[in-house]
VMD Tcl script that draws the C-alpha trace (Angstrom):
set ca {
  {0.00 0.00 0.00}
  {1.43 3.37 -1.01}
  {1.92 6.24 1.40}
  {-0.77 8.27 -0.38}
  {-3.37 5.60 0.41}
  {-2.04 4.75 3.85}
  {-2.16 8.30 5.23}
  {-5.99 8.69 5.08}
  {-6.30 5.27 6.71}
  {-4.02 6.34 9.56}
  {-5.94 9.58 9.98}
  {-9.25 7.72 10.15}
  {-7.79 5.27 12.66}
  {-6.59 8.16 14.80}
  {-10.09 9.69 14.71}
  {-11.73 6.44 15.87}
  {-9.18 5.95 18.65}
  {-9.51 9.58 19.76}
  {-13.29 9.22 19.95}
  {-12.87 6.06 22.02}
  {-10.55 7.91 24.41}
  {-12.91 10.88 24.81}
  {-15.87 8.58 25.53}
  {-13.77 6.75 28.10}
  {-12.93 10.05 29.81}
  {-16.56 11.16 29.70}
  {-17.95 8.01 31.34}
  {-14.86 7.31 33.47}
  {-14.83 3.78 32.07}
  {-12.28 3.53 29.23}
  {-12.99 0.66 26.82}
  {-9.37 0.84 25.63}
  {-6.78 2.04 28.12}
  {-4.20 3.16 25.57}
  {-6.58 4.65 23.01}
  {-5.01 8.11 23.31}
  {-1.49 6.73 22.88}
  {-2.51 4.75 19.81}
  {-4.30 7.77 18.35}
  {-1.20 9.93 18.71}
  {0.99 7.19 17.24}
  {-1.36 7.00 14.25}
  {-1.06 10.77 13.83}
  {2.71 10.39 14.03}
  {2.66 7.82 11.25}
  {0.43 10.11 9.19}
  {2.88 12.97 9.63}
  {5.99 10.90 8.92}
  {4.55 9.60 5.65}
  {4.01 13.18 4.47}
  {6.53 15.92 3.78}
  {7.27 17.81 6.96}
  {8.56 21.38 7.22}
  {12.19 21.81 8.17}
  {13.66 21.00 10.58}
  {11.89 17.70 10.09}
  {12.43 16.52 13.66}
  {10.17 19.20 15.19}
  {6.77 17.64 14.44}
  {7.85 14.08 15.44}
  {9.41 15.47 18.63}
  {6.17 17.31 19.39}
  {4.13 14.15 18.97}
  {6.64 12.22 21.09}
  {6.09 14.64 23.97}
  {2.34 14.12 23.67}
  {2.75 10.33 23.59}
  {4.85 10.46 26.77}
  {2.15 12.47 28.54}
  {-0.57 10.13 27.27}
  {1.37 7.16 28.62}
  {1.93 8.90 31.95}
  {-1.77 9.67 32.38}
  {-3.15 6.41 30.98}
  {-5.95 5.06 33.20}
  {-5.29 2.17 35.50}
  {-6.29 -1.36 34.58}
  {-10.05 -1.81 34.43}
  {-11.51 -3.78 37.33}
  {-14.79 -5.31 36.20}
  {-15.52 -6.52 39.74}
  {-15.76 -2.92 40.93}
  {-19.47 -2.14 40.98}
  {-19.66 0.88 43.28}
  {-17.36 3.56 44.62}
  {-17.30 4.74 48.20}
  {-16.52 8.28 49.27}
  {-14.83 8.15 52.65}
  {-14.91 10.99 55.16}
  {-12.02 13.41 55.11}
  {-9.47 12.43 57.76}
  {-8.81 14.83 60.57}
  {-5.27 16.00 61.11}
  {-2.85 18.28 59.28}
  {-4.14 20.31 56.36}
  {-3.43 19.06 52.83}
  {-0.31 20.29 51.12}
  {-0.74 23.68 49.43}
  {-1.57 23.92 45.75}
  {1.44 25.19 43.82}
  {2.52 26.15 40.31}
  {3.53 22.55 39.63}
  {-0.08 21.40 40.07}
  {-1.17 23.55 37.16}
  {1.93 22.65 35.17}
  {1.14 18.95 35.58}
  {-2.07 19.53 33.58}
  {-0.53 21.49 30.74}
  {3.20 20.72 30.40}
  {2.78 18.50 27.32}
  {0.69 20.86 25.13}
  {2.79 23.77 26.39}
  {6.03 22.03 25.36}
  {4.51 21.10 22.01}
  {3.39 24.68 21.39}
  {6.82 26.08 22.29}
  {8.57 23.63 19.95}
  {6.30 24.53 17.05}
  {6.51 28.24 17.82}
  {10.30 28.20 17.85}
  {10.48 26.36 14.53}
  {7.49 28.06 12.89}
  {9.07 31.50 13.00}
  {11.66 30.27 10.46}
  {9.32 28.40 8.13}
  {8.85 29.82 4.62}
  {5.48 31.20 3.55}
  {3.45 28.28 2.26}
  {1.57 30.18 -0.45}
  {1.21 33.70 -1.79}
  {-0.16 36.15 -0.92}
  {0.66 35.87 2.77}
  {-1.77 37.00 5.42}
  {-1.51 40.73 6.10}
  {0.33 41.73 9.23}
  {-2.18 44.22 10.64}
  {-5.25 41.90 10.78}
  {-3.13 39.17 12.34}
  {-1.78 41.55 15.00}
  {-5.25 42.92 15.79}
  {-6.70 39.42 16.02}
  {-3.86 38.31 18.28}
  {-4.36 41.25 20.64}
  {-8.13 40.70 20.84}
  {-7.71 36.96 21.41}
  {-5.15 37.64 24.14}
  {-7.46 40.08 25.94}
  {-10.40 37.70 25.75}
  {-8.34 34.78 26.96}
  {-6.77 36.65 29.88}
  {-10.21 37.92 30.93}
  {-11.50 34.41 31.66}
  {-8.99 33.36 34.36}
  {-9.15 36.89 35.76}
  {-12.92 36.61 36.18}
  {-12.66 33.13 37.68}
  {-9.99 34.31 40.12}
  {-12.16 37.28 41.11}
  {-15.09 34.93 41.75}
  {-12.86 32.81 43.98}
  {-11.69 35.87 45.93}
  {-15.28 37.03 46.50}
  {-16.32 33.55 47.59}
  {-13.41 33.32 50.02}
  {-14.25 36.72 51.50}
  {-17.82 35.59 52.09}
  {-16.65 32.35 53.71}
  {-14.20 34.19 55.95}
  {-16.93 36.48 57.23}
  {-19.21 33.53 58.05}
  {-16.52 31.23 59.46}
  {-14.51 32.61 62.36}
  {-12.34 29.48 62.63}
  {-10.48 30.17 59.39}
  {-6.78 30.91 59.76}
  {-5.81 31.30 56.08}
  {-5.78 34.87 54.76}
  {-7.77 35.40 51.60}
  {-4.82 37.01 49.83}
  {-2.62 33.96 50.45}
  {-5.23 31.58 49.07}
  {-5.88 33.77 46.03}
  {-2.13 33.96 45.37}
  {-1.94 30.17 45.55}
  {-4.85 29.88 43.11}
  {-3.15 32.36 40.79}
  {0.00 30.22 40.75}
  {-2.10 27.19 39.73}
  {-3.66 29.16 36.87}
  {-0.31 30.43 35.60}
  {0.53 27.33 33.52}
  {-2.85 27.19 31.68}
  {-2.56 30.94 31.13}
  {0.90 30.61 29.57}
  {-0.35 27.72 27.41}
  {-3.16 29.87 26.04}
  {-0.87 32.81 25.30}
  {1.74 30.62 23.58}
  {-0.98 28.92 21.52}
  {-2.34 32.33 20.45}
  {1.16 33.40 19.35}
  {1.55 30.12 17.48}
  {-1.77 30.74 15.74}
  {-0.58 34.14 14.56}
  {2.74 32.73 13.30}
  {1.04 29.93 11.37}
  {-1.45 32.31 9.79}
  {1.40 34.56 8.70}
  {3.14 31.52 7.18}
  {0.01 30.58 5.21}
  {-0.71 27.40 7.15}
  {-4.39 27.97 7.85}
  {-5.34 24.43 8.90}
  {-2.47 24.21 11.37}
  {-3.35 27.71 12.63}
  {-6.89 26.54 13.43}
  {-5.36 23.65 15.37}
  {-3.18 26.06 17.35}
  {-6.23 28.22 18.06}
  {-8.02 25.14 19.41}
  {-5.07 24.58 21.76}
  {-5.75 28.04 23.17}
  {-9.44 27.12 23.54}
  {-8.43 23.86 25.26}
  {-6.56 25.91 27.86}
  {-9.89 27.32 29.11}
  {-11.16 23.96 30.47}
  {-7.69 23.51 31.96}
  {-8.28 26.71 33.94}
  {-11.43 25.21 35.41}
  {-9.70 21.89 36.08}
  {-6.92 23.70 37.93}
  {-9.48 25.62 39.98}
  {-11.29 22.35 40.74}
  {-8.11 21.19 42.47}
  {-8.18 24.37 44.49}
  {-11.87 23.96 45.34}
  {-11.30 20.45 46.74}
  {-8.50 21.74 48.94}
  {-10.62 24.62 50.21}
  {-13.54 22.31 50.98}
  {-11.31 20.29 53.32}
  {-9.78 23.39 54.90}
  {-13.10 25.07 55.65}
  {-14.88 21.90 56.81}
  {-12.29 19.28 57.83}
  {-14.84 16.81 59.18}
  {-16.68 16.72 55.91}
  {-19.47 14.11 55.54}
  {-20.05 10.58 56.60}
  {-19.46 7.82 54.09}
  {-22.02 7.37 51.34}
  {-22.28 5.37 48.15}
  {-21.98 6.98 44.73}
  {-23.46 5.80 41.45}
  {-21.73 3.05 39.46}
  {-18.62 4.33 37.63}
  {-20.25 3.88 34.21}
  {-22.94 6.41 35.20}
  {-20.58 9.10 36.44}
  {-19.97 11.75 33.80}
  {-16.90 13.95 33.55}
  {-17.85 16.50 30.86}
  {-15.09 19.03 31.55}
  {-12.11 16.63 31.23}
  {-13.78 15.01 28.22}
  {-14.25 18.41 26.56}
  {-10.61 19.33 27.18}
  {-9.44 15.97 25.80}
  {-11.64 16.27 22.70}
  {-10.49 19.80 21.88}
  {-6.83 18.89 22.37}
  {-6.99 15.80 20.16}
  {-8.77 17.72 17.40}
  {-6.10 20.41 17.68}
  {-3.29 17.85 17.35}
  {-4.96 16.29 14.32}
  {-5.34 19.67 12.59}
  {-1.72 20.52 13.36}
  {-0.52 17.21 11.90}
  {-2.66 17.65 8.77}
  {-1.89 21.35 8.34}
  {1.85 21.08 8.81}
  {2.33 18.18 6.42}
  {0.16 19.78 3.73}
  {1.85 23.12 4.30}
  {5.24 21.42 3.99}
  {4.47 20.37 0.43}
  {3.07 23.79 -0.46}
  {6.01 25.52 1.16}
  {8.44 23.56 -0.99}
  {6.44 24.47 -4.10}
  {6.56 28.17 -3.32}
  {10.22 28.29 -2.34}
  {11.26 26.38 -5.48}
  {9.09 28.44 -7.84}
  {10.77 31.15 -9.94}
  {10.38 34.69 -8.65}
}
mol new
graphics top color blue
foreach p $ca { graphics top sphere $p radius 0.5 }
foreach p [lrange $ca 0 end-1] q [lrange $ca 1 end] { graphics top cylinder $p $q radius 0.2 }
display resetview
């Protein structure tokens, strides 16, 4: 089978595996543990069979980073004998460890590394086709996207500060200053914020280089950073719930795992995988176009 026929097959396989992974995240019951890894490997094969922009190691290295993260976060082995989950009461004793910058970085290090690799290489890529996108619209769009993106974590952080102030007024046993907790929450949000800003810059660079499909994928990476903001704040909310009410509730039984939905992680996973697919497709197609333009007579 030739590479021309094999590439669409690999792309379709990646789409099926990515859908399987997202459904597993949504229902917290993955039918295939390594679906995300296999989907990224299929995308890697798709990219390697095409003509990549120079330096040719950048796109494979980017996918390798994503595969490592997918392997690190692969779900544990499925236990079919597990029918119900039990939520135990929070133990009394020392407070949980504080939430730090590394907690937010653990959520976003892989897409952030991938975006930085592509951004560093993309600035030197030739324009894929003429005429190139005009500079002024790209700059204006980048500024507007940056303002809109920064506004979201700022609003969420303000909501947290207001909620903490209300809790402090109604709970005299609190010993944590609001400013300290807000600062800790801000450190958690820093990594998703940087991911969004780097992805916006990558979008602008790819548009300027005439790689529209890859630019849409980079824009989706910025969109995927928004659910990561909420996921980072969810970590903070769990910590605060234990701090404000250490003797939380008595044990009770939850629904079976197959009935528990996780829409926010599933949404983030879906957007990220679509973004990676568009980047793989856009960069390989743009590589062929870029060679055509650079070799054409001027």
